[in-house]
C-alpha positions as CSV (number, residue, x, y, z in Angstrom):
1,M,0.0,0.0,0.0
2,Y,1.3,3.4,-0.9
3,Q,1.5,6.2,1.7
4,P,0.9,9.5,-0.1
5,H,2.6,12.8,0.8
6,V,0.3,15.3,2.5
7,F,-0.1,18.5,0.5
8,T,0.1,21.7,2.6
9,L,-1.2,24.9,1.0
10,T,-0.8,28.4,2.4
11,E,-2.0,31.7,1.2
12,D,1.4,32.3,-0.4
13,G,1.2,29.0,-2.3
14,Y,3.2,25.8,-1.9
15,R,6.8,25.6,-0.8
16,G,7.3,21.9,-0.5
17,P,9.3,19.4,-2.8
18,A,8.4,18.9,-6.4
19,P,6.9,15.5,-7.4
20,S,9.7,12.9,-8.0
21,W,9.8,9.2,-8.7
22,S,12.2,6.4,-9.6
23,S,11.7,3.3,-11.7
24,G,8.3,4.4,-12.8
25,A,6.9,4.4,-9.2
26,P,4.3,7.2,-8.8
27,S,4.6,10.2,-6.6
28,L,1.3,10.5,-4.6
29,W,-0.2,13.6,-2.9
30,L,-3.2,13.8,-0.6
31,V,-5.1,17.1,-0.3
32,D,-7.5,17.9,2.5
33,P,-10.0,20.3,0.7
34,E,-11.4,21.7,4.0
35,R,-8.0,22.7,5.4
36,A,-6.9,24.1,2.0
37,A,-10.2,25.8,1.2
38,E,-9.4,29.4,2.1
39,A,-5.9,29.5,0.6
40,A,-7.1,27.7,-2.5
41,R,-10.0,30.2,-2.9
42,L,-7.5,33.1,-2.7
43,L,-5.0,31.5,-5.1
44,A,-7.5,30.2,-7.7
45,P,-8.1,33.5,-9.7
46,K,-4.3,33.8,-10.1
47,I,-3.6,30.2,-11.0
48,L,-6.5,28.4,-12.6
49,D,-7.4,29.0,-16.2
50,A,-10.8,30.2,-17.5
51,S,-12.2,26.8,-18.1
52,E,-11.3,25.6,-14.6
53,L,-12.8,28.8,-13.0
54,A,-16.0,28.3,-15.1
55,R,-16.2,24.7,-13.9
56,V,-16.0,25.8,-10.3
57,E,-19.0,28.2,-10.9
58,R,-21.1,25.4,-12.4
59,L,-20.8,23.2,-9.3
60,A,-23.9,23.5,-7.2
61,F,-22.6,22.7,-3.7
62,P,-20.0,24.7,-1.8
63,A,-18.2,21.5,-0.6
64,D,-17.8,20.4,-4.2
65,R,-16.6,23.8,-5.3
66,A,-14.0,23.8,-2.5
67,C,-12.8,20.3,-3.4
68,Y,-12.4,21.0,-7.1
69,T,-10.6,24.3,-6.4
70,A,-8.2,22.8,-3.9
71,A,-7.4,19.8,-6.1
72,H,-6.8,21.9,-9.2
73,V,-4.7,24.5,-7.4
74,A,-2.6,21.8,-5.9
75,L,-2.2,20.1,-9.3
76,R,-1.0,23.3,-11.0
77,L,1.4,24.1,-8.1
78,L,2.9,20.6,-8.2
79,L,3.2,20.5,-12.0
80,G,4.7,23.9,-12.0
81,A,7.3,22.9,-9.3
82,R,8.1,19.8,-11.3
83,Q,8.6,21.7,-14.6
84,G,10.2,24.8,-13.1
85,I,7.5,27.2,-14.3
86,A,4.7,29.3,-12.8
87,P,1.6,27.3,-12.0
88,E,-0.5,29.5,-14.2
89,A,1.8,28.8,-17.1
90,V,1.2,25.0,-16.9
91,R,-0.6,24.0,-20.1
92,L,-3.2,21.2,-19.6
93,T,-4.4,19.2,-22.5
94,R,-6.1,15.9,-23.3
95,E,-4.6,13.0,-25.3
96,R,-6.7,11.2,-27.9
97,C,-9.0,8.5,-26.5
98,P,-7.6,5.0,-27.4
99,S,-11.1,3.7,-27.9
100,C,-12.7,6.3,-30.2
101,D,-9.9,8.7,-30.9
102,G,-11.9,11.6,-29.4
103,P,-10.2,14.4,-27.5
104,H,-11.0,13.0,-24.0
105,G,-8.2,10.6,-23.2
106,R,-5.7,10.9,-20.4
107,P,-5.0,14.5,-19.2
108,A,-1.5,15.6,-20.3
109,T,1.0,18.4,-20.1
110,G,4.4,19.2,-21.4
111,G,7.7,18.2,-19.7
112,G,7.3,14.5,-19.8
113,T,5.2,14.3,-16.6
114,H,2.3,11.9,-16.6
115,F,-0.4,12.7,-13.9
116,S,-3.8,11.8,-12.7
117,L,-6.2,13.5,-10.3
118,S,-9.3,12.2,-8.4
119,H,-11.4,13.9,-5.9
120,T,-14.6,13.1,-4.0
121,R,-16.2,15.3,-1.3
122,G,-13.6,15.6,1.5
123,V,-10.5,14.2,-0.2
124,A,-8.4,14.8,-3.3
125,L,-5.6,12.5,-4.5
126,L,-3.0,13.3,-7.2
127,A,-0.5,11.0,-8.8
128,F,2.6,11.9,-10.9
129,A,4.9,9.5,-12.8
130,G,7.3,9.2,-15.7
131,V,4.9,6.6,-17.3
132,P,1.1,6.5,-17.8
133,V,-0.7,6.6,-14.4
134,G,-4.2,6.6,-13.1
135,V,-5.6,7.3,-9.6
136,D,-9.0,7.1,-8.0
137,V,-10.4,7.9,-4.5
138,E,-14.0,7.2,-3.4
139,R,-16.2,7.2,-0.4
140,L,-17.2,3.8,0.9
141,P,-20.7,3.1,-0.5
142,E,-23.8,1.8,1.3
143,A,-24.1,-2.0,1.3
144,R,-27.2,-1.7,-0.9
145,V,-25.2,0.2,-3.6
146,A,-22.4,-2.3,-3.5
147,T,-24.9,-5.1,-4.1
148,E,-26.7,-3.3,-6.9
149,V,-23.6,-2.4,-8.9
150,A,-21.7,-5.7,-8.4
151,G,-23.3,-7.2,-11.5
152,H,-21.4,-4.7,-13.7
153,L,-18.0,-5.9,-12.5
154,H,-16.0,-8.8,-13.8
155,P,-17.9,-12.0,-13.1
156,A,-15.1,-13.2,-10.7
157,E,-15.3,-9.9,-8.8
158,A,-19.1,-10.1,-8.6
159,A,-18.7,-13.7,-7.2
160,E,-16.2,-12.6,-4.7
161,L,-18.5,-9.8,-3.4
162,A,-21.5,-12.2,-3.2
163,A,-19.5,-14.6,-1.1
164,L,-18.8,-11.9,1.6
165,P,-21.0,-11.1,4.6
166,C,-23.1,-8.0,3.9
167,E,-21.2,-5.8,6.3
168,E,-17.9,-6.5,4.5
169,R,-19.1,-5.7,1.0
170,P,-18.9,-1.9,1.1
171,A,-15.1,-1.9,1.8
172,A,-14.5,-4.7,-0.7
173,F,-16.6,-3.0,-3.4
174,A,-14.7,0.3,-2.8
175,R,-11.4,-1.5,-3.2
176,V,-12.3,-3.1,-6.6
177,W,-14.0,0.1,-7.9
178,T,-11.0,2.4,-7.2
179,R,-8.6,-0.2,-8.6
180,K,-10.7,-0.6,-11.7
181,E,-11.2,3.1,-12.3
182,A,-7.5,3.9,-11.6
183,Y,-6.5,1.4,-14.3
184,L,-9.1,2.6,-16.8
185,K,-8.1,6.3,-16.2
186,G,-4.4,5.3,-16.6
187,E,-5.3,3.5,-19.8
188,G,-7.1,6.7,-21.0
189,T,-10.6,5.1,-21.5
190,G,-12.2,5.9,-18.2
191,L,-15.4,4.1,-17.3
192,A,-16.3,3.9,-20.9
193,G,-13.7,1.1,-21.0
194,G,-16.2,-1.1,-19.1
195,L,-16.1,-2.3,-15.5
196,H,-16.4,-5.9,-16.6
197,R,-13.0,-5.8,-18.2
198,E,-10.0,-7.2,-16.4
199,H,-10.0,-8.9,-13.0
200,V,-8.4,-6.6,-10.4
201,G,-9.9,-8.4,-7.3
202,T,-11.8,-7.3,-4.2
203,G,-9.4,-8.8,-1.6
204,P,-6.5,-7.2,0.3
205,R,-4.1,-7.6,-2.6
206,P,-5.0,-6.2,-6.0
207,L,-4.3,-8.0,-9.3
208,G,-2.6,-6.0,-12.0
209,P,-3.9,-6.3,-15.6
210,P,-1.2,-7.1,-18.2
211,G,1.1,-4.1,-18.5
212,W,-0.1,-2.4,-15.3
213,A,0.8,-2.4,-11.6
214,V,-2.2,-1.6,-9.4
215,T,-1.7,-0.7,-5.7
216,D,-4.0,0.5,-3.0
217,V,-3.3,3.9,-1.4
218,A,-3.6,4.8,2.3
219,V,-6.4,7.4,2.7
220,P,-8.6,8.6,5.6
221,A,-11.2,6.3,7.2
222,G,-14.4,6.1,5.2
223,Y,-12.6,6.2,1.8
224,A,-10.7,3.9,-0.5
225,A,-8.1,4.7,-3.1
226,A,-5.8,3.0,-5.7
227,V,-3.2,3.9,-8.2
228,A,-2.4,2.1,-11.5
229,V,1.0,2.6,-13.2
230,G,2.0,1.4,-16.7
231,T,4.7,-1.3,-16.6
232,A,5.0,-2.2,-20.3
233,G,8.6,-2.3,-21.3
234,R,10.0,-2.1,-17.8
235,A,10.1,-4.1,-14.6
236,S,7.0,-4.0,-12.3
237,V,6.9,-1.2,-9.7
238,G,9.2,-1.9,-6.8
239,G,8.8,-1.3,-3.1
240,A,11.1,1.6,-2.6
241,D,8.8,4.6,-3.1
242,R,7.0,5.5,0.1
243,R,5.2,2.2,0.5
244,K,4.3,1.0,4.0
């Protein structure tokens, strides 16, 4: 399991280390939107671009606006620190989708840095690497939701969930969901790639699809998270990068 760095934001910005990695292992950062809310609100007009600011305004709930703002301010500050440029100068684009060739594949930027961002109300998680990477964080669902959605997963995963006591299903479902979405985001297809594809498992140890290493991430209680890193053409991710 990866232990992420904790991102600390002040009204003057971010003064910590830039994302760094070795052997393709990701650099992971956890953002607490509530703690960062005021600083992020003050920095956002100077750092975020017009499309990001417009997205904030379209969000209906203050908690969602605060989470999006903190996550995207942190993303630009960390990318800027990595690339040695001002955060507002970071150019964010989208790769072509590998499924339909549309302009909605993996998010990308210059400088050879691959990154992924995920946020849910109360937590944001960012991943950076030298190879394709995907990350996902989610709240643990109700047992009812886990049971209803299980049928959309890989048949082996659905069977694993069905075999568990009802009270264990939310945590197991959250594990498989975040692993699956992290992999699909890293691949560039997102949920359109289909939850039934690939068996990543619901148990304590994830299974990596061919060409990918999937690892759970330590996040606050009530949440689950995972990161997927491309391994094609190199050795699998080792254990030297902030694992516990």
